[in-house]
ZAMARGU-4260 file (C-alpha; in steps of 0.2 Angstrom, whole numbers, plus 5000, padded with zeros to 4 digits):
<rodrens>
0) 4903/4915/4919 | 4908/4926/4904 | 4918/4942/4906 | 4903/4953/4907 | 4895/4942/4921
5) 4911/4942/4930 | 4912/4961/4930 | 4894/4961/4936 | 4899/4950/4950 | 4913/4961/4955
10) 4901/4976/4956 | 4889/4967/4967 | 4903/4961/4979 | 4902/4943/4974 | 4919/4941/4966
15) 4935/4949/4972 | 4945/4960/4960 | 4960/4949/4962 | 4950/4933/4958 | 4943/4942/4942
20) 4960/4947/4937 | 4967/4929/4938 | 4952/4923/4929 | 4955/4935/4914 | 4974/4931/4914
25) 4970/4913/4914 | 4959/4915/4899 | 4973/4925/4890 | 4963/4942/4891 | 4974/4957/4894
30) 4969/4971/4906 | 4971/4987/4898 | 4962/4998/4911 | 4958/4998/4929 | 4943/4988/4934
35) 4936/5003/4943 | 4936/5012/4927 | 4926/4998/4919 | 4914/4998/4933 | 4910/5017/4932
40) 4908/5016/4913 | 4895/5002/4916 | 4886/5007/4931 | 4890/5026/4933 | 4884/5027/4952
45) 4885/5045/4953 | 4877/5046/4970 | 4892/5035/4977 | 4907/5042/4985 | 4924/5041/4977
50) 4939/5033/4985 | 4957/5037/4978 | 4969/5024/4983 | 4983/5012/4980 | 4981/4997/4968
55) 4974/4982/4977 | 4963/4992/4989 | 4949/4995/4975 | 4941/4978/4979 | 4923/4973/4986
60) 4931/4964/5000 | 4935/4980/5009 | 4918/4988/5007 | 4905/4975/5013 | 4898/4987/5026
65) 4897/5001/5013 | 4889/4989/5000 | 4876/4983/5013 | 4871/5001/5017 | 4871/5008/4999
70) 4868/4993/4988 | 4883/4998/4977 | 4902/5000/4980 | 4910/5017/4980 | 4919/5023/4965
75) 4937/5020/4964 | 4952/5030/4957 | 4969/5022/4958 | 4987/5029/4960 | 5004/5022/4960
80) 5011/5033/4973 | 5006/5047/4985 | 5015/5060/4976 | 5006/5056/4960 | 4990/5057/4970
85) 4994/5073/4978 | 4999/5081/4961 | 4983/5076/4953 | 4972/5083/4967 | 4983/5099/4967
90) 4978/5100/4948 | 4960/5100/4952 | 4955/5081/4954 | 4942/5081/4968 | 4938/5065/4977
95) 4930/5061/4993 | 4943/5050/5002 | 4961/5047/4999 | 4974/5036/5006 | 4991/5043/5010
100) 5004/5036/5023 | 5012/5044/5038 | 5027/5051/5030 | 5016/5062/5018 | 5004/5067/5031
105) 5011/5085/5036 | 5014/5088/5018 | 4996/5084/5013 | 4989/5094/5027 | 5000/5109/5022
110) 4991/5110/5005 | 4975/5115/5012 | 4966/5102/5001 | 4959/5092/5016 | 4947/5094/5030
115) 4948/5087/5048 | 4939/5071/5052 | 4926/5071/5065 | 4928/5054/5074 | 4910/5055/5082
120) 4903/5051/5064 | 4912/5035/5063 | 4904/5020/5072 | 4921/5010/5072 | 4931/5024/5080
125) 4931/5018/5098 | 4940/5002/5092 | 4954/5011/5083 | 4971/5007/5091 | 4976/5024/5099
130) 4994/5023/5096 | 4990/5023/5077 | 4981/5039/5079 | 4995/5048/5088 | 5005/5051/5072
135) 5016/5067/5069 | 5005/5082/5064 | 4988/5072/5065 | 4980/5083/5079 | 4967/5094/5070
140) 4961/5101/5087 | 4943/5100/5095 | 4945/5081/5095 | 4947/5080/5077 | 4960/5071/5067
145) 4967/5074/5049 | 4970/5056/5045 | 4960/5040/5051 | 4973/5026/5052 | 4968/5011/5042
150) 4982/4999/5038 | 5000/4997/5044 | 5015/4985/5040 | 5031/4982/5032 | 5039/4983/5015
155) 5052/4969/5012 | 5057/4956/5000 | 5046/4942/4993 | 5058/4929/4986 | 5056/4911/4979
160) 5064/4900/4992 | 5067/4887/4978 | 5075/4898/4966 | 5085/4911/4977 | 5100/4903/4985
165) 5105/4912/5002 | 5121/4902/5002 | 5120/4901/5021 | 5118/4920/5023 | 5105/4929/5033
170) 5091/4937/5024 | 5096/4955/5019 | 5092/4970/5008 | 5108/4964/4999 | 5097/4951/4990
175) 5090/4964/4979 | 5108/4970/4975 | 5114/4953/4970 | 5122/4952/4953 | 5120/4934/4952
180) 5102/4937/4949 | 5103/4951/4937 | 5087/4953/4927 | 5078/4942/4939 | 5075/4955/4952
185) 5060/4967/4954 | 5056/4983/4963 | 5041/4994/4968 | 5042/5009/4957 | 5037/5022/4969
190) 5050/5032/4978 | 5039/5032/4993 | 5045/5014/4996 | 5061/5011/4985 | 5071/5027/4990
195) 5068/5023/5008 | 5074/5005/5005 | 5089/5013/4997 | 5092/5023/5012 | 5092/5007/5023
200) 5104/4999/5010 | 5116/5014/5011 | 5116/5015/5030 | 5107/5032/5030 | 5098/5035/5046
205) 5080/5042/5042 | 5083/5057/5053 | 5097/5062/5041 | 5088/5057/5025 | 5086/5075/5020
210) 5105/5079/5020 | 5115/5082/5003 | 5126/5067/5009 | 5111/5056/5011 | 5105/5060/4993
215) 5122/5056/4986 | 5123/5039/4996 | 5106/5033/4991 | 5108/5039/4973 | 5124/5028/4972
220) 5116/5012/4978 | 5100/5015/4967 | 5111/5017/4952 | 5121/5001/4957 | 5105/4992/4958
225) 5097/4998/4941 | 5105/4986/4929 | 5099/4972/4940 | 5081/4976/4940 | 5070/4967/4928
230) 5055/4979/4931 | 5049/4993/4942 | 5030/4993/4945 | 5018/4997/4958 | 5006/4984/4951
235) 5006/4970/4964 | 4998/4958/4951 | 5013/4960/4939 | 5026/4957/4953 | 5016/4942/4959
240) 5014/4934/4942 | 5033/4936/4938 | 5037/4928/4955 | 5025/4914/4952 | 5031/4910/4935
245) 5050/4911/4940 | 5053/4926/4929 | 5059/4934/4944 | 5066/4926/4960 | 5065/4941/4972
250) 5056/4958/4973 | 5053/4972/4984 | 5035/4970/4989 | 5022/4973/5003 | 5017/4959/5013
255) 5001/4955/5003 | 5011/4949/4989 | 5019/4935/4999 | 5003/4930/5008 | 4994/4929/4991
260) 5007/4919/4983 | 5008/4907/4998 | 4989/4904/4997 | 4992/4898/4979 | 5006/4886/4985
265) 5020/4896/4977 | 5036/4893/4987 | 5039/4911/4993 | 5044/4919/5009 | 5042/4937/5015
270) 5060/4941/5021 | 5065/4948/5038 | 5081/4958/5032 | 5094/4958/5045 | 5095/4977/5043
275) 5076/4979/5047 | 5061/4981/5036 | 5054/4997/5030 | 5038/5001/5041 | 5024/5013/5039
280) 5006/5017/5044 | 4993/5023/5031 | 4976/5030/5033 | 4961/5040/5026 | 4959/5059/5023
285) 4944/5068/5017 | 4945/5081/5003 | 4940/5099/5008 | 4927/5099/4994 | 4921/5081/4996
290) 4906/5080/4984 | 4898/5066/4995 | 4903/5070/5013 | 4891/5058/5021 | 4897/5044/5009
295) 4915/5049/5013 | 4912/5045/5031 | 4904/5028/5026 | 4919/5024/5016 | 4930/5027/5030
300) 4919/5018/5042 | 4918/5003/5031 | 4938/5002/5030 | 4939/5003/5049 | 4926/4989/5051
305) 4931/4972/5059 | 4926/4963/5043 | 4938/4973/5033 | 4951/4971/5046 | 4949/4953/5046
310) 4952/4952/5027 | 4967/4964/5028 | 4975/4953/5041 | 4970/4936/5034 | 4971/4939/5015
315) 4984/4953/5014 | 4995/4951/5029 | 4993/4969/5034 | 4990/4976/5051 | 4973/4985/5054
320) 4968/4999/5065 | 4953/4990/5073 | 4959/4980/5088 | 4944/4969/5087 | 4950/4963/5070
325) 4964/4954/5078 | 4952/4943/5089 | 4950/4930/5076 | 4969/4926/5075 | 4980/4917/5088
330) 4997/4923/5092 | 5006/4910/5081 | 4996/4916/5066 | 5000/4934/5069 | 5019/4929/5072
335) 5019/4921/5056 | 5012/4936/5047 | 5024/4947/5056 | 5010/4956/5065 | 5006/4961/5083
340) 4990/4967/5092 | 5003/4981/5098 | 5008/4989/5081 | 5023/4998/5089 | 5031/4981/5092
345) 5032/4979/5073 | 5034/4997/5068 | 5049/5001/5079 | 5058/4985/5076 | 5060/4991/5058
350) 5064/5008/5050 | 5048/5019/5052 | 5046/5032/5039 | 5047/5050/5045 | 5039/5065/5036
355) 5049/5076/5024 | 5046/5093/5016 | 5038/5095/4999 | 5055/5101/4992 | 5063/5085/4998
360) 5049/5074/4990 | 5050/5083/4974 | 5069/5082/4973 | 5069/5063/4978 | 5056/5059/4965
365) 5064/5068/4951 | 5081/5060/4955 | 5074/5043/4957 | 5065/5044/4940 | 5081/5049/4932
370) 5090/5034/4939 | 5076/5022/4934 | 5078/5029/4916 | 5096/5025/4916 | 5104/5042/4921
</rodrens>
């Protein structure tokens, strides 16, 4: 297939975005714009809902029920971090559904930009794991919720087992601060992951993360790490390519990077750091002015489906909110992925993110951007 045929195949749900990306890169074609943008330019499905999400979630594999119902995929818009997403929406960018995580939930609600979700409009809601719904601030009264939980998991280190020598030591966050591998280490660019990992490295308890002392301690370890990092990016494909080629030997990633690389026979491991991984729950919120409200519910229902859950677990290594999605996996497989049918077993074993104020979020992001810039 030529590029145009491949784009059409993606639009029809016959080719995954990740496979399409790998095909272009193998052919030496550079990607200068998000695929979602290319799809909108070609098809302009103005009657479909818009999903504002992290990179890697804008793929047909997650929307087969939606595609079967509507004949087209939703529109996609992609952000690199939840603060970036919220800033755009505060500036007037209106979407139907967005994809924040638990630590941002109270802050997003407070903006007044979102409407409660009516679970009775979601066919998959009865199978959603209750403990994932019970997040701080998620009760919208009258049986409604602000956020429909979708995915959950860990942020840790993906490393090349043939290129990174542990020298007999346990896996640890220290791996990303090892001067021996200066220029061969990578990191997620969003403070929503990296700053919290810095807190773990600095020994800061998350309940104290908003204190002046915590800011000083975390900033110190992030500045220590800065000269060692080859790249900061929230583009999973960039990190995976660098690890695959050996350009980098270790990077902070989500579980999906390790699962994808292992599927391609790259010798990597998703570390279980002795200090504990960073853990989180992410979900779906509806904009108060959602232009396609019915389609917004269809987007959410598709993401909560068993089919999508199976893909999330099998192909991305993420936990899913639909308990029935776990039926296809035995315990050994789940253990290998670092997952459980009881999310609390995994989430509480790591460092679970806790909500912070907008003032904290703004200060953290400003300081982290300065550090990344070398200040």
